[in-house]
C-alpha positions in Angstrom: 161.7 73.5 89.1 161.2 70.1 91.3 158.8 69.8 93.4 158.4 67.0 96.2 154.5 67.0 96.8 154.9 64.0 99.4 157.3 66.2 101.6 154.7 69.1 101.1 151.9 67.2 102.0 153.3 65.4 105.1 154.5 69.4 105.9 150.9 70.5 105.3 149.7 67.4 107.9 151.8 68.6 110.0 150.9 72.3 110.3 147.4 71.3 110.5 147.6 69.0 113.4 149.7 71.6 115.0 146.8 74.1 114.8 144.4 71.1 116.2 146.8 70.9 119.1 147.0 74.7 119.6 143.2 75.1 119.3 142.7 72.2 121.9 141.9 69.2 119.7 143.9 66.2 119.0 143.4 63.1 116.6 142.6 59.7 117.9 142.2 56.6 116.4 139.2 55.1 117.1 138.1 51.2 115.9 134.8 51.5 114.0 133.3 48.2 114.1 130.5 46.9 111.7 129.1 43.4 111.3 127.9 40.9 108.3 125.3 38.2 108.4 125.0 35.2 106.7 123.6 32.0 106.4 123.7 28.4 105.0 120.8 25.6 104.6 122.2 22.8 106.1 119.7 19.9 106.4 117.3 19.0 103.4 114.5 17.2 104.0 113.9 13.2 104.0 112.7 10.9 101.6 112.3 11.5 97.7 113.4 15.1 96.7 114.3 16.8 93.2 114.5 19.9 92.1 112.4 21.4 89.2 113.4 19.5 85.8 115.0 16.5 87.2 112.5 14.1 87.9 113.6 10.4 86.2 110.9 8.1 87.0 111.4 4.2 86.3 109.2 1.2 87.0 105.6 0.6 86.3 104.4 1.4 89.9 103.1 4.9 90.7 105.3 7.5 92.2 105.0 10.2 94.8 107.6 12.8 94.5 108.8 15.3 96.8 109.5 19.0 95.6 111.2 20.5 97.7 111.0 24.1 98.5 113.1 26.7 96.5 113.7 30.6 97.3 111.2 32.9 95.1 114.1 35.5 94.6 116.9 36.4 96.6 116.7 35.7 100.5 117.4 38.8 102.8 120.5 38.2 105.1 120.1 39.1 108.8 122.1 42.3 110.5 124.2 42.1 113.6 122.6 43.3 116.4 123.9 46.7 117.2 123.9 46.0 120.8 126.4 43.1 120.3 127.9 44.9 118.0 128.9 48.0 120.7 130.0 45.1 123.0 132.1 43.6 120.4 130.8 40.2 120.5 132.7 38.9 118.1 131.6 35.6 115.6 128.6 34.2 116.2 126.7 30.9 114.7 123.5 30.4 115.5 121.3 27.1 113.9 117.5 27.1 113.8 115.2 24.7 112.8 112.7 26.4 110.3 109.6 25.2 108.8 107.9 26.8 105.8 104.5 26.4 105.4 102.4 25.9 102.3 102.1 29.9 101.5 105.9 29.6 101.3 106.8 31.8 104.5 108.5 30.6 107.7 105.5 29.6 110.0 107.6 28.3 112.8 111.5 28.9 113.9 113.0 27.0 116.5 116.6 26.4 118.0 118.4 23.1 116.2 120.1 20.6 117.5 123.0 20.4 114.8 124.3 23.8 116.6 126.1 23.9 119.6 123.7 26.9 121.5 125.0 30.3 122.0 124.6 31.3 125.5 126.2 34.5 125.5 124.3 37.8 126.9 123.4 38.6 123.2 122.0 35.2 122.1 118.3 36.2 122.0 119.3 39.2 120.3 121.3 37.1 117.8 118.3 34.8 117.6 115.9 37.8 116.8 118.0 39.2 114.0 117.8 36.2 112.0 114.1 35.7 112.8 113.3 39.5 111.4 115.5 38.2 108.4 113.4 35.1 108.1 110.4 36.9 108.2 110.8 38.2 104.6 111.9 35.3 103.3 109.4 34.1 100.1 109.3 30.2 99.2 108.2 28.4 96.2 106.0 25.9 99.0 107.4 22.4 99.0 105.0 20.0 96.8 104.1 16.3 97.2 103.7 15.2 93.1 102.0 12.1 92.2 102.9 10.4 89.0 100.9 7.3 87.3 102.5 5.3 84.7 100.5 4.4 81.6 102.1 2.2 78.5 102.0 4.0 75.1 103.2 2.2 71.6 106.0 0.4 74.0 106.9 2.8 76.4 105.8 4.0 79.7 104.7 7.6 80.1 104.5 9.1 83.1 101.3 11.4 83.9 101.2 14.0 87.0 97.9 13.4 88.3 98.1 15.6 91.4 100.0 17.8 93.6 99.6 18.7 96.7 101.7 21.7 98.8 103.6 20.4 101.8 105.0 22.2 105.2 109.2 21.6 104.8 111.4 21.4 107.9 115.1 22.5 107.4 118.1 23.7 109.7 119.6 27.0 108.7 123.1 28.1 110.2 123.4 31.8 110.8 127.1 33.5 110.7 127.4 37.3 112.0 130.8 38.3 111.9 132.1 41.2 113.6 134.7 43.5 111.5 136.6 47.0 112.3 138.5 49.3 110.6 140.8 52.1 112.3 139.4 55.6 111.8 140.6 58.9 112.7 138.4 61.3 114.7 139.4 65.1 115.8 138.0 65.4 119.3 138.2 68.7 121.6 140.3 68.3 125.0 
């Protein structure tokens, strides 16, 4: 006995669709929109900067080395604003200049000159979404470290003599992307 399940499956769907239509219902294709946010750091602080463990000091004069703020764990990604999603605002980029305080939190946010301002009807909502995400961000704060050289057995030995937490300003580009997919929805006529 040979069964053609694909034909039977199609016949079953056709019967169900017929029953739905007879009962006053029909299926329509409805776009289901969703959105996502992402970010990228654009600007690094000016001056000497190194990451942990990368200090290479030369010469015989004391040196100040700026250690940039580094994320303390994963950073929260912004959520695409629901009102903008419902209006199909599409892909939006918001560039902000942020200051990371000595406590490792974002203490100041302002529009950056590095990006073209998004002047649409939802610009405040996109910036607010970025600010909500950044309010949860935590960094190991930036530090200025002072090193002093000393001679020992013909070699220069560098000693960390002081470190001071510093505010750090950088720029962040937030990109909000709208995605959609079609879903079938049954509605009563």
